[in-house]
ROVEX-724279 format. One record per residue: residue number from 0; residue in three letters; chain; x, y, z of N, C-alpha, C in turn. Coordinates in steps of 0.05 Angstrom, whole numbers, plus 5000, padded with zeros to 4 digits. Example, Ala and Ser with C-alpha at 12.3 -4.5 7.8 and 13.67 -1.06 7.14 Angstrom:
2
SITE pos code unit   nu   nv   nw  cau  cav  caw   cu   cv   cw
SITE   0  ALA    A 5264 4886 5156 5246 4910 5156 5264 4934 5156
SITE   1  SER    A 5257 4955 5142 5273 4979 5143 5258 5001 5157
This chain:
220
SITE pos code unit   nu   nv   nw  cau  cav  caw   cu   cv   cw
SITE   0  MET    A 0694 7652 1628 0691 7679 1616 0703 7679 1588
SITE   1  VAL    A 0690 7691 1569 0700 7692 1542 0714 7719 1537
SITE   2  THR    A 0738 7718 1528 0754 7742 1522 0747 7752 1494
SITE   3  SER    A 0741 7778 1492 0733 7789 1466 0756 7790 1447
SITE   4  LEU    A 0750 7788 1422 0771 7788 1401 0786 7814 1402
SITE   5  THR    A 0772 7837 1407 0785 7863 1408 0806 7864 1430
SITE   6  SER    A 0799 7852 1454 0817 7852 1477 0842 7836 1470
SITE   7  VAL    A 0838 7813 1457 0861 7796 1450 0879 7810 1430
SITE   8  THR    A 0866 7824 1411 0881 7838 1390 0897 7861 1403
SITE   9  ASP    A 0885 7876 1421 0899 7898 1435 0923 7888 1451
SITE  10  THR    A 0919 7865 1465 0941 7854 1481 0963 7845 1463
SITE  11  THR    A 0956 7832 1441 0977 7823 1422 0992 7847 1410
SITE  12  ALA    A 0977 7868 1403 0990 7892 1392 1009 7905 1413
SITE  13  ALA    A 1001 7905 1438 1018 7917 1459 1043 7900 1462
SITE  14  ALA    A 1040 7873 1462 1064 7856 1465 1083 7860 1441
SITE  15  ALA    A 1072 7863 1417 1089 7868 1394 1103 7894 1396
SITE  16  ALA    A 1089 7915 1407 1102 7941 1410 1125 7940 1430
SITE  17  MET    A 1121 7925 1452 1142 7921 1472 1166 7907 1459
SITE  18  LYS    A 1160 7887 1443 1182 7871 1430 1198 7889 1412
SITE  19  LYS    A 1184 7906 1397 1198 7924 1378 1214 7945 1392
SITE  20  SER    A 1203 7955 1414 1216 7977 1428 1239 7968 1446
SITE  21  LEU    A 1234 7946 1461 1253 7937 1481 1269 7912 1473
SITE  22  GLY    A 1259 7899 1452 1272 7874 1444 1261 7850 1460
SITE  23  LEU    A 1243 7856 1479 1231 7836 1496 1201 7842 1500
SITE  24  ASN    A 1185 7821 1503 1157 7826 1511 1153 7813 1538
SITE  25  LYS    A 1128 7813 1548 1122 7803 1575 1129 7773 1577
SITE  26  ASP    A 1125 7758 1556 1132 7729 1557 1162 7725 1560
SITE  27  ASP    A 1178 7742 1546 1207 7740 1549 1216 7748 1577
SITE  28  PHE    A 1203 7768 1589 1209 7776 1616 1203 7753 1635
SITE  29  MET    A 1180 7740 1631 1172 7719 1649 1191 7695 1647
SITE  30  ASN    A 1200 7689 1623 1219 7667 1619 1246 7673 1633
SITE  31  LEU    A 1255 7698 1631 1279 7705 1644 1276 7704 1675
SITE  32  PHE    A 1252 7712 1684 1247 7712 1713 1247 7683 1723
SITE  33  ILE    A 1235 7665 1708 1234 7636 1716 1262 7625 1716
SITE  34  ALA    A 1277 7632 1695 1305 7622 1693 1322 7632 1717
SITE  35  GLN    A 1316 7657 1725 1330 7668 1748 1325 7653 1773
SITE  36  LEU    A 1299 7645 1777 1292 7629 1800 1304 7601 1799
SITE  37  LYS    A 1304 7589 1775 1314 7562 1771 1344 7559 1776
SITE  38  TYR    A 1359 7579 1769 1388 7577 1771 1400 7594 1794
SITE  39  GLN    A 1383 7603 1812 1393 7618 1834 1409 7600 1853
SITE  40  ASP    A 1428 7612 1867 1444 7597 1886 1427 7590 1910
SITE  41  PRO    A 1424 7564 1917 1407 7556 1940 1417 7568 1966
SITE  42  LEU    A 1443 7573 1967 1454 7584 1992 1450 7615 1993
SITE  43  LYS    A 1445 7627 1970 1441 7656 1969 1417 7662 1951
SITE  44  PRO    A 1393 7655 1961 1369 7659 1944 1364 7688 1939
SITE  45  GLN    A 1349 7692 1918 1342 7720 1911 1326 7734 1933
SITE  46  ASP    A 1331 7759 1936 1316 7775 1955 1287 7777 1946
SITE  47  PRO    A 1268 7767 1962 1239 7768 1954 1230 7797 1947
SITE  48  THR    A 1241 7817 1961 1233 7844 1955 1242 7852 1927
SITE  49  ALA    A 1266 7844 1920 1277 7851 1893 1260 7837 1872
SITE  50  MET    A 1252 7812 1877 1236 7796 1858 1209 7809 1854
SITE  51  LEU    A 1197 7818 1876 1171 7832 1873 1174 7858 1858
SITE  52  ASP    A 1197 7871 1862 1202 7896 1848 1204 7892 1818
SITE  53  GLN    A 1217 7869 1810 1219 7863 1782 1192 7857 1770
SITE  54  LEU    A 1176 7842 1784 1149 7836 1774 1132 7862 1772
SITE  55  SER    A 1136 7880 1791 1121 7905 1790 1129 7922 1766
SITE  56  GLN    A 1156 7922 1760 1165 7937 1737 1154 7925 1711
SITE  57  LEU    A 1153 7898 1710 1142 7885 1686 1113 7893 1682
SITE  58  SER    A 1098 7894 1704 1070 7901 1703 1066 7929 1693
SITE  59  LEU    A 1083 7947 1703 1081 7975 1696 1087 7979 1666
SITE  60  VAL    A 1108 7965 1656 1115 7967 1628 1092 7957 1610
SITE  61  GLU    A 1081 7934 1618 1059 7922 1603 1034 7941 1603
SITE  62  GLN    A 1028 7953 1626 1005 7971 1628 1009 7995 1610
SITE  63  SER    A 1034 8005 1610 1041 8028 1594 1035 8023 1564
SITE  64  TYR    A 1045 8000 1555 1041 7993 1527 1011 7988 1520
SITE  65  ASN    A 0997 7975 1540 0968 7970 1535 0953 7997 1534
SITE  66  THR    A 0961 8016 1550 0948 8043 1550 0954 8057 1523
SITE  67  ASN    A 0979 8056 1514 0985 8069 1489 0970 8056 1465
SITE  68  THR    A 0968 8030 1466 0953 8016 1445 0923 8024 1445
SITE  69  ALA    A 0912 8025 1470 0883 8033 1472 0879 8061 1462
SITE  70  LEU    A 0897 8080 1469 0895 8107 1460 0897 8109 1429
SITE  71  GLN    A 0915 8093 1418 0918 8093 1389 0892 8083 1375
SITE  72  ASN    A 0881 8062 1387 0856 8051 1376 0833 8072 1378
SITE  73  LEU    A 0833 8087 1400 0812 8107 1404 0815 8130 1383
SITE  74  LEU    A 0841 8138 1378 0846 8158 1359 0838 8149 1331
SITE  75  THR    A 0844 8124 1324 0836 8113 1298 0805 8113 1295
SITE  76  SER    A 0792 8106 1317 0762 8105 1317 0751 8133 1313
SITE  77  GLN    A 0763 8153 1326 0754 8181 1323 0758 8191 1294
SITE  78  ASN    A 0781 8184 1283 0787 8192 1255 0767 8179 1236
SITE  79  ASN    A 0761 8154 1241 0741 8140 1224 0714 8154 1226
SITE  80  SER    A 0707 8162 1250 0681 8175 1255 0680 8202 1240
SITE  81  ALA    A 0703 8217 1242 0705 8243 1229 0703 8240 1199
SITE  82  THR    A 0715 8219 1188 0715 8214 1160 0686 8209 1150
SITE  83  MET    A 0671 8192 1165 0644 8186 1158 0627 8211 1160
SITE  84  SER    A 0632 8228 1180 0616 8253 1183 0622 8272 1161
SITE  85  SER    A 0647 8273 1152 0654 8292 1131 0641 8286 1105
SITE  86  VAL    A 0635 8261 1100 0621 8253 1075 0594 8266 1072
SITE  87  SER    A 0581 8272 1095 0554 8284 1095 0555 8313 1085
SITE  88  PHE    A 0579 8325 1083 0582 8352 1074 0580 8354 1043
SITE  89  ILE    A 0584 8331 1029 0584 8332 1000 0557 8341 0989
SITE  90  GLY    A 0558 8361 0971 0534 8371 0959 0523 8395 0974
SITE  91  LYS    A 0535 8403 0997 0526 8425 1013 0544 8450 1008
SITE  92  ASP    A 0533 8473 1012 0548 8498 1010 0559 8505 1037
SITE  93  VAL    A 0585 8510 1038 0598 8517 1063 0613 8543 1062
SITE  94  ARG    A 0617 8555 1085 0634 8578 1088 0654 8571 1109
SITE  95  ALA    A 0680 8577 1104 0701 8569 1122 0721 8592 1125
SITE  96  ASN    A 0735 8592 1146 0757 8611 1149 0778 8605 1128
SITE  97  GLY    A 0788 8626 1115 0808 8622 1094 0806 8643 1073
SITE  98  ASN    A 0824 8643 1054 0823 8663 1032 0827 8650 1005
SITE  99  THR    A 0819 8624 1003 0822 8610 0978 0797 8613 0961
SITE 100  VAL    A 0800 8618 0935 0777 8620 0917 0781 8600 0895
SITE 101  PRO    A 0764 8579 0894 0766 8558 0874 0754 8568 0847
SITE 102  PHE    A 0767 8562 0825 0757 8569 0799 0758 8544 0781
SITE 103  ASP    A 0734 8537 0769 0732 8512 0754 0741 8515 0725
SITE 104  GLY    A 0750 8539 0717 0759 8543 0690 0737 8554 0671
SITE 105  THR    A 0713 8555 0681 0690 8563 0664 0672 8584 0678
SITE 106  SER    A 0660 8575 0700 0640 8592 0714 0652 8612 0732
SITE 107  ALA    A 0638 8635 0735 0647 8656 0754 0645 8645 0782
SITE 108  THR    A 0662 8655 0799 0663 8646 0827 0660 8670 0846
SITE 109  SER    A 0650 8664 0870 0645 8686 0889 0666 8687 0910
SITE 110  MET    A 0675 8712 0917 0694 8716 0938 0679 8730 0961
SITE 111  GLN    A 0677 8716 0984 0662 8726 1006 0680 8737 1028
SITE 112  PHE    A 0671 8758 1041 0687 8771 1062 0669 8787 1081
SITE 113  ASN    A 0680 8795 1103 0666 8811 1123 0682 8836 1130
SITE 114  LEU    A 0670 8859 1127 0683 8884 1133 0677 8893 1161
SITE 115  ALA    A 0698 8903 1175 0695 8912 1203 0681 8939 1204
SITE 116  ALA    A 0679 8953 1182 0666 8980 1181 0659 8985 1152
SITE 117  PRO    A 0640 9004 1147 0633 9010 1119 0657 9023 1105
SITE 118  VAL    A 0659 9019 1079 0681 9030 1064 0671 9046 1040
SITE 119  ASP    A 0687 9065 1032 0680 9081 1008 0686 9065 0983
SITE 120  SER    A 0707 9048 0985 0715 9031 0963 0732 9008 0974
SITE 121  ALA    A 0735 8988 0958 0753 8965 0966 0766 8954 0941
SITE 122  VAL    A 0790 8944 0945 0805 8931 0924 0809 8902 0931
SITE 123  ILE    A 0798 8885 0914 0801 8856 0918 0823 8846 0899
SITE 124  THR    A 0843 8835 0910 0866 8825 0894 0867 8795 0893
SITE 125  VAL    A 0867 8784 0869 0868 8755 0865 0896 8747 0856
SITE 126  THR    A 0907 8727 0869 0934 8718 0863 0934 8688 0857
SITE 127  ASP    A 0953 8679 0841 0955 8650 0834 0972 8636 0855
SITE 128  ALA    A 0977 8610 0851 0991 8593 0870 1019 8603 0875
SITE 129  SER    A 1031 8618 0856 1058 8628 0859 1059 8656 0872
SITE 130  GLY    A 1035 8667 0878 1034 8693 0890 1033 8716 0870
SITE 131  ASN    A 1031 8710 0844 1029 8730 0824 1001 8742 0822
SITE 132  ILE    A 0999 8768 0821 0973 8781 0819 0961 8776 0791
SITE 133  VAL    A 0937 8765 0790 0924 8760 0764 0900 8778 0759
SITE 134  LYS    A 0889 8788 0780 0865 8805 0777 0862 8825 0801
SITE 135  SER    A 0856 8850 0795 0850 8870 0816 0822 8881 0809
SITE 136  ILE    A 0804 8879 0829 0776 8888 0825 0771 8911 0845
SITE 137  THR    A 0763 8934 0835 0757 8957 0852 0726 8959 0854
SITE 138  THR    A 0716 8960 0879 0687 8961 0883 0679 8990 0890
SITE 139  ALA    A 0653 8994 0890 0641 9019 0900 0639 9016 0930
SITE 140  ALA    A 0624 9034 0943 0621 9033 0972 0607 9007 0981
SITE 141  LEU    A 0617 8997 1003 0606 8972 1014 0599 8977 1044
SITE 142  ALA    A 0577 8964 1052 0568 8967 1080 0585 8950 1098
SITE 143  GLN    A 0583 8956 1124 0596 8939 1144 0583 8912 1144
SITE 144  GLY    A 0599 8891 1149 0588 8864 1150 0595 8847 1126
SITE 145  ASP    A 0578 8827 1121 0584 8808 1099 0580 8821 1071
SITE 146  SER    A 0599 8815 1054 0597 8823 1026 0608 8801 1008
SITE 147  SER    A 0602 8802 0983 0614 8784 0964 0618 8797 0937
SITE 148  VAL    A 0639 8789 0923 0646 8800 0897 0651 8777 0878
SITE 149  ALA    A 0640 8778 0854 0644 8757 0835 0669 8761 0819
SITE 150  TRP    A 0682 8739 0812 0705 8739 0794 0699 8720 0771
SITE 151  ASP    A 0702 8730 0747 0695 8714 0723 0718 8696 0714
SITE 152  GLY    A 0739 8696 0729 0762 8678 0723 0782 8689 0703
SITE 153  ARG    A 0777 8714 0695 0796 8727 0676 0816 8744 0690
SITE 154  ALA    A 0840 8746 0678 0861 8762 0689 0856 8791 0680
SITE 155  ASP    A 0873 8810 0690 0870 8838 0683 0872 8842 0653
SITE 156  ASN    A 0887 8825 0639 0890 8828 0609 0868 8814 0594
SITE 157  GLY    A 0848 8803 0608 0825 8791 0595 0828 8761 0589
SITE 158  VAL    A 0852 8750 0594 0857 8722 0589 0843 8705 0610
SITE 159  LEU    A 0829 8684 0602 0816 8666 0620 0837 8649 0634
SITE 160  MET    A 0836 8649 0660 0856 8634 0676 0848 8604 0677
SITE 161  PRO    A 0868 8587 0680 0862 8558 0682 0848 8551 0708
SITE 162  ALA    A 0835 8529 0709 0822 8520 0734 0843 8515 0755
SITE 163  GLY    A 0835 8521 0780 0854 8517 0802 0844 8532 0826
SITE 164  ALA    A 0861 8532 0847 0856 8546 0872 0872 8572 0872
SITE 165  TYR    A 0858 8594 0875 0871 8620 0876 0867 8632 0904
SITE 166  SER    A 0881 8653 0910 0878 8667 0936 0868 8695 0931
SITE 167  PHE    A 0855 8707 0951 0847 8735 0948 0850 8750 0974
SITE 168  SER    A 0853 8776 0972 0855 8793 0995 0837 8818 0990
SITE 169  VAL    A 0829 8831 1012 0811 8853 1010 0823 8877 1025
SITE 170  ASN    A 0825 8900 1011 0835 8924 1024 0814 8946 1021
SITE 171  GLY    A 0800 8951 1043 0779 8971 1043 0789 8998 1053
SITE 172  THR    A 0777 9019 1042 0785 9047 1050 0760 9063 1055
SITE 173  THR    A 0760 9078 1077 0737 9095 1083 0739 9121 1067
SITE 174  ALA    A 0718 9138 1069 0718 9163 1055 0741 9181 1065
SITE 175  GLY    A 0748 9177 1090 0770 9193 1102 0798 9182 1096
SITE 176  GLY    A 0799 9160 1082 0825 9148 1075 0835 9127 1094
SITE 177  SER    A 0819 9120 1115 0828 9100 1134 0825 9072 1123
SITE 178  LYS    A 0843 9054 1130 0842 9027 1121 0822 9011 1139
SITE 179  VAL    A 0808 8993 1127 0788 8976 1141 0795 8947 1138
SITE 180  LEU    A 0796 8933 1161 0803 8905 1160 0780 8888 1149
SITE 181  ALA    A 0787 8867 1135 0766 8849 1124 0774 8820 1130
SITE 182  THR    A 0754 8805 1139 0758 8777 1144 0749 8762 1119
SITE 183  THR    A 0767 8746 1108 0760 8732 1083 0751 8703 1089
SITE 184  TYR    A 0735 8692 1071 0725 8665 1074 0730 8649 1049
SITE 185  THR    A 0733 8623 1053 0733 8604 1030 0705 8592 1029
SITE 186  SER    A 0693 8593 1006 0665 8584 1005 0660 8568 0979
SITE 187  GLY    A 0639 8553 0979 0632 8538 0955 0617 8513 0962
SITE 188  ARG    A 0610 8497 0942 0596 8472 0946 0615 8449 0947
SITE 189  ILE    A 0614 8434 0969 0632 8412 0973 0627 8390 0952
SITE 190  ASP    A 0648 8382 0938 0645 8362 0918 0661 8336 0924
SITE 191  GLY    A 0675 8336 0947 0690 8312 0953 0703 8314 0980
SITE 192  VAL    A 0715 8292 0989 0730 8290 1014 0757 8277 1008
SITE 193  SER    A 0778 8291 1017 0805 8280 1014 0815 8271 1041
SITE 194  ILE    A 0828 8248 1042 0838 8238 1068 0869 8236 1066
SITE 195  SER    A 0882 8251 1082 0911 8251 1083 0920 8246 1112
SITE 196  ASN    A 0937 8225 1115 0947 8217 1141 0924 8212 1161
SITE 197  GLY    A 0902 8201 1150 0879 8194 1167 0861 8217 1174
SITE 198  THR    A 0867 8242 1164 0852 8265 1170 0835 8274 1146
SITE 199  PRO    A 0809 8275 1148 0792 8283 1125 0793 8313 1120
SITE 200  THR    A 0793 8320 1095 0793 8348 1086 0772 8351 1064
SITE 201  LEU    A 0755 8371 1067 0734 8376 1047 0746 8390 1023
SITE 202  THR    A 0735 8385 0999 0745 8397 0975 0723 8412 0960
SITE 203  VAL    A 0730 8435 0949 0713 8450 0931 0730 8455 0906
SITE 204  GLY    A 0727 8438 0886 0744 8439 0863 0773 8434 0872
SITE 205  ALA    A 0791 8453 0866 0819 8450 0873 0825 8460 0901
SITE 206  ALA    A 0805 8472 0914 0809 8483 0941 0804 8462 0963
SITE 207  SER    A 0820 8463 0984 0816 8445 1006 0808 8460 1031
SITE 208  ILE    A 0790 8449 1047 0780 8461 1071 0781 8442 1094
SITE 209  ALA    A 0795 8450 1115 0796 8433 1139 0769 8434 1154
SITE 210  LEU    A 0761 8412 1165 0735 8411 1179 0734 8431 1202
SITE 211  SER    A 0757 8436 1214 0758 8455 1237 0754 8484 1228
SITE 212  ASP    A 0757 8489 1202 0754 8517 1191 0726 8523 1183
SITE 213  VAL    A 0709 8503 1181 0681 8507 1172 0666 8523 1193
SITE 214  ILE    A 0652 8544 1185 0637 8560 1204 0607 8560 1197
SITE 215  SER    A 0599 8552 1173 0571 8550 1167 0567 8530 1144
SITE 216  VAL    A 0544 8517 1145 0537 8497 1124 0508 8501 1116
SITE 217  LYS    A 0502 8501 1090 0475 8504 1080 0469 8481 1062
SITE 218  GLY    A 0445 8469 1065 0436 8448 1048 0426 8461 1021
SITE 219  VAL    A 0424 8444 1001 0415 8455 0975 0390 8440 0966
């Protein structure tokens, strides 16, 4: 029977993990066990039950490390698969849970949100990375459901803001003065994939979007 290269690699990795953690691997255990048999007192031989117990413990330790190694390999494989899948998002328009609005320093950008009820007016507040308010936009009446408001990238004083990732919030008010909750979204065309600690993250300019936050994708 031919042993696969992957199996040999996994076994070697498990032995190395045992060596690092315990200072011994299965070969060291077996050498100690043989030495124990070799130098035992002939008049007082080792208890066979105790010897079997030692072998059983060795087997359990080895199986534990083999299982951990296999799980780590599976996790790595899943991360690689997720990375390859995330690349297919590049060039597509996505909507994701979040409140980040990317601005490229030139073109107007869209802020998308969903209102739980119709409002008589709404105030969209844009803040920079430090939490400073740079722009407040007051809208007319908006219907319940999905809405979007454009931001030209300029602050309240008319100064064009630098490219970057900004945040926005929406405060809606009904004709009767009641507050209406709004769910905000991070949206835009995916232009890249960033990989940090083996986890892929989609990027829209300076904004980052976790794959788990994506709720819709559109081809262009």
